[in-house]
N, C-alpha and C positions, 0 to 999 in steps of 0.2 A: 502491500500500499503505502501508495506517495507519500511525503510529508506534509505539511500542512499546518504545520506549527508554524506561529509569527510573530514579532512586536511591529507594534504600531509606535512614532513616534509620533506626539499631537501636540500641536501650538492653541494654548485657550487667547480668546480675547489680545488678537495683535499681539503675543508675545510675550504678555501677563502670567503663565505660567505654563507650567509644561507636561504632562501627560505620557506613561507608558502604560501602555497597555497590550496583553499579549495573551496569548492561546499556547499552553506546552501540553498540552494531553496526550500528544504521540510518545515526547521527552522524556515526562512522568511514568509513562510509561512500561519505554525500555528502560529505565531504572532497577524499576522494579522488578520487572523480569532477572536483567543480571545476578542483582541482588537478592531476591528470593523474597521481598520485603515483604512484609505483612499489612495491613491496611492501614492500620496509625503509622508504621512508617513508613511507608508507601506516602502517603500526608505530611512526614516534617518531613523526607527529602524532598519531595516535591514543592513543597513551599521555598523552603530552603534554594532548587536549584533555580524558580522560577524570579528570586529577589537577585541572586547574583547574577543571573541572564542579561535583567536591566541592568546593575550595576557595570555587566562588563560590556551592554552596550555601549555607554557613557566614554568605553576609555577609547583613546584620542589615535591613538599609534597602532601600526601594522600589527607588532607583534607585541604586545601591551595584554594584559591579562589577571583576572583579580580572582583572588583565591576567598573564599570564607570560610570559618570555621567556627564551631557553636560547642561547645564543653561545656555542656548541664550535668546537675547533678543523676539526670534521669538511667531508667536503664538502659540506654541505645546509645552510652558514651558518644565519644565526640564525631560529628556532622562535618562532611568538609565536600562544603563545590567550589568549583574551578569553572571559570568561564571567559571567552574571547568573543566579540562580536557574533551570538546568534550559537557557540557552542560551546556547551554545558555538560559537567559530569559529574555525579558526585558518588559516596561511598561513606557508611557509619561506622562503627567498631560492630554495633551489632542489630543486623538491619532484622532481625525475627522477633522483637517483642513481641508480645500479645499482650494488652490490659484491656480490661473492660471499658465499656461506653461511658462517658460522662452524663451528668444524673440529665442532662438538655439531650441524649440520643445520640450527641455527638463524638468523635474521635476525640481522644484527652490524647492530643499530640504535644500539650506540655508536661501532660504524665512521665509518655517518654523521655521526651528530650531532658525535664528536669528545668525548673524554674529559676534557677540558682547558678549561677557560673557566666561564660562573659564570652558574646561574638569577637572574635576579628576578621579582622579586612588585611589583605594585603594585596597594594596594588604592585603589580611589576610594573614599570616604564620603562624593560629595555634598558635604553641605554643612559638614562639617568637615575637617579634614586629610586626606590623604591618608597612608596607610602606606608604604613601602618597605621589603621583607626581600632581601638579595642572599644568597647561599653557590655556595660556587666547586664545579665537578661534581669529584661521582664517582667517576661512572662511564660517562656519554653515554644509558644506558639509562634514563632517565631517572624511572622506578620511587623505583631509590636516591639519586639525587638531590630529589627530594620528602620522602621521608625524613632528605634530609640539611638539607633546607629548614625542614621541620617541629622539629626538633632544638635546627638554631642560630639561626633567628629567630627564630622563634615559644616555643624552649624545652619544645616536647613531645615529648615521645620518640610515634613513632607507628610504625604498621610500616605499607605501602604496598607494595601490591603489581598493574601495571598489564601488560595484555593485550591482542594483538590479534594474530587466527588469522588469516593471508593468502593465499590459492590463488587463485591469479592474480591478475588483475584483481578477485576478491574477499570483501569481509570474509565471510569466515565468523564469527566470534564477536569482538566485542568490549570489555573490560567495566573494572570494577576494584574493590580492595575500600583501605579503609583504616582500622587499627584504632587509639584514643587511650585511652588507662586516664586515666581521671580524677582529679582530686588526691584524693588518700585513698585510691587506690586500692590494695589486698591485695595480698602479694607473692606470693601463690598463685593470684591472681586474671592476673597477669602473666606465672609460670610457665605456667600452662594456656595462654593466647594462646600463649606462647613454642611448646609444646609444637605446637600446632596452625599452625606455618608454614604449614610442608614442604606443607599439602596449599592452600594459598595459590599455589604456588611459578612453578606451568605454569596460574594462575587463565583466561584465555582459552579453554584446551582444557578443563579440568574445567568449563566456562560451559556447553560445548556436551553436557552430560550431563544437566544439568536447570536448570532455572529459576530465577533468582537468591531466591524465596521459598527454595524446597525447598533450596537450598545452605545458604543460612541457618539454617536448619534442623537439616543434618546438622554443619553446621559447630560448629555454637558448642550444641550440646546437651547438658544440663548446662549450663546460663549462661545461662541463664531466657533469652532473644532472644526480645528487646519493640519490633515495628514500629511505629516513630512517626510516623514523614511517609512519604510516596508523591513526587516531582517527578515530571513528565515532562523530558525528555531531549529537546534536538533540535539538527541547528545551524540554526542561525541570524542571518542578519547583520544590521548594524541601518543599512547606509549609505543615503543618498536622495539627493536634488537638493540639497534646504537643508541637508543638512551638508559634500555638497562645495564649496559656494557659498561657505559659511564658511570652510572651506580654504583659496580659492583667497584671501580674500577677507585673511585673516590674513599672506601670502606679500609684501603690502605695492602700495605703487603703483608702484611701480619696476619691479619682478618682472610685476606685470602690463603692463604697458605693453610690454618686451618681448615677454609671449606676443602680445598686441596687432601690432605691427610685422614679426616677427621670422614668427610662425607662423599670426597670421588665423586667431586663433580656438584653445581649447585641448577637449584631453581627457581624461580624468581616470579609471582606472580602478579598484573596488577590487581592494585586495591579496587582499581575503577571499572574495570571490564573482564576481568578473571582469565585475559589472556595469559598460558605457560610461557618464560623463555629459559630454556636451560642450558649451560655450558658446563661442556666437557672439560677434565683436570688437563691438557692441554691446552684449552680454550683460559684456562683460569692463571696457568702457568705465564702465557703471553702476557693478560694484563697484569699479574704482579711483576716483572717485568716495566711494563710504565707506568706501574706505581711505582717504582725503587728511581727511575730517571726523574717524578718532581719531588 
């Protein structure tokens, strides 16, 4: 099936506010399939990937990327997502956690992630110095935590809505919305956006009723919504044998010698796609020689 996930970048009120609206249904389904994630973990990873994809779209350079790590005190452990220009991937320490539904019948994402901990954002600016931002978790529900990050670390008040609608092992709909008033935005426009915020509260369910273009027109009627750019979104892993080889060389000659003597080779598994890479003792010896030269 052709991938239809995409991110819309939208201008409101002639440049007074910017919006990102995206459908990430197939991307989240791919992630769930790779990791064998339970519904609650699928929702957590899906929300994280969607929010990270939005940050990735904001990166300007071709080789720039963003990594978002959530370390909460819940049973999922650490969650990591990496994105650049619509390509996103994610993993978690324990993607098979199962929890009862909350009292309101919704998936307990905050319980799985944990309500105490930190969200960290590393922007890889390629040739420039990396940017690192951190904030305390607000709820572990991910959307509020992204909003907290934007407000605290980037001094940019933001409305963030993220949702994943799951039935059994199927992702029925996933997506997100980011609204940011730009410098000089009048109070009356901010008030209008706040009045409309209840419409985004259950965004994944709302997205089952209409395509995101139609939702854009409906939600922002009277605010001159203008779609500036469309970007395809997909679950894409960038692992390769060459990258794995560089990772092995980086551990140093001593540890490579241990792999040769104790394990008679090495098998590395990518955390994001579970692809396996095997290296023979001869290949490890060649890497050890290279590590010694460095």
